[in-house]
C-alpha positions in Angstrom: 40.5 103.0 76.0 42.1 100.8 73.7 46.6 100.5 73.2 47.9 98.7 70.0 51.7 98.1 71.0 53.9 97.4 67.9 57.3 97.5 66.6 58.5 94.2 68.5 60.9 91.7 66.7 64.4 89.8 66.9 67.3 91.5 67.1 71.1 90.8 67.7 72.7 92.0 71.0 73.6 95.7 70.4 71.3 96.4 67.9 67.9 98.4 68.8 64.3 98.6 68.4 61.6 101.2 68.6 57.7 100.5 69.8 55.3 102.0 69.1 51.5 102.4 71.0 48.8 104.0 69.3 45.9 105.0 72.0 42.3 105.7 71.0 39.5 106.5 73.3 41.6 108.9 75.4 42.4 112.1 75.8 46.1 112.1 75.2 46.8 115.4 76.4 46.0 114.5 80.0 46.9 110.7 80.5 50.0 109.1 81.6 51.5 106.2 79.3 53.8 103.6 80.1 55.9 100.6 79.0 56.1 97.6 80.8 57.7 94.0 79.9 57.6 90.8 81.5 59.8 88.1 80.5 59.5 84.2 81.2 58.8 83.1 84.6 59.1 86.7 85.8 56.7 89.7 87.4 55.6 92.2 84.9 57.9 95.6 85.5 57.8 98.8 84.9 60.2 100.1 82.0 59.4 103.8 81.4 56.7 106.3 81.9 56.0 109.2 80.6 53.7 111.7 82.3 50.9 114.2 80.8 53.4 117.0 81.3 56.6 115.1 79.6 58.1 113.8 82.7 60.2 110.6 82.2 60.6 108.0 84.7 62.9 104.8 83.6 63.9 101.7 85.2 67.7 101.4 86.5 68.0 98.4 83.9 67.4 100.8 80.9 68.5 104.1 82.1 70.5 105.8 79.7 69.6 103.0 77.0 66.3 103.4 76.6 64.0 107.0 75.7 60.4 106.9 76.1 58.5 110.0 73.9 55.1 110.6 73.3 52.9 112.4 70.3 49.7 114.0 72.0 48.6 115.4 67.9 48.9 111.0 66.8 48.1 109.7 70.5 51.4 107.5 70.0 53.6 106.8 72.8 57.1 105.3 71.8 59.8 103.5 73.3 63.7 103.5 71.5 65.5 100.8 72.7 69.0 101.2 71.9 72.2 98.8 72.8 69.7 96.0 73.5 70.7 93.2 75.6 69.8 89.6 75.7 68.2 90.2 79.3 65.8 93.0 77.6 64.1 89.5 76.3 60.6 89.9 77.0 57.2 90.4 75.8 56.6 94.5 76.2 53.1 96.0 77.2 52.0 99.8 76.5 49.8 100.8 79.7 47.9 103.7 80.4 45.9 104.6 84.0 42.8 106.8 82.9 40.6 108.4 84.9 41.4 105.6 88.0 41.2 102.5 85.7 44.2 100.8 84.6 44.2 100.1 80.6 46.7 97.5 79.0 47.4 96.8 75.1 48.7 93.4 73.8 51.9 93.3 74.3 54.8 93.2 71.6 57.6 90.3 72.2 61.1 91.7 71.8 63.4 89.3 71.8 67.1 90.0 71.9 70.0 87.2 70.8 73.3 87.0 71.9 
């Protein structure tokens, strides 16, 4: 299983970014996916996840601003991030738990300037 995240960058507060995660080695129709983030000096935390049947879950801090989606044909998971805040600055990681094992992609850095 490999997960490749992309789409991070530097953006001003109030701006938007779209993260993309390309998954390989998984049957995307049965896999759940999630986006996590880790800010400097902080623990990694769940941002949003999406189940194989499309159920979505969001952290309170991003509810209403972020949207997770998936494309099972192209095996991609997206995180649309709107109204970004400096507190959203972190390394964002794509994750899947597949047949009982956790898999993480290399993170993509999101920096939000005030």
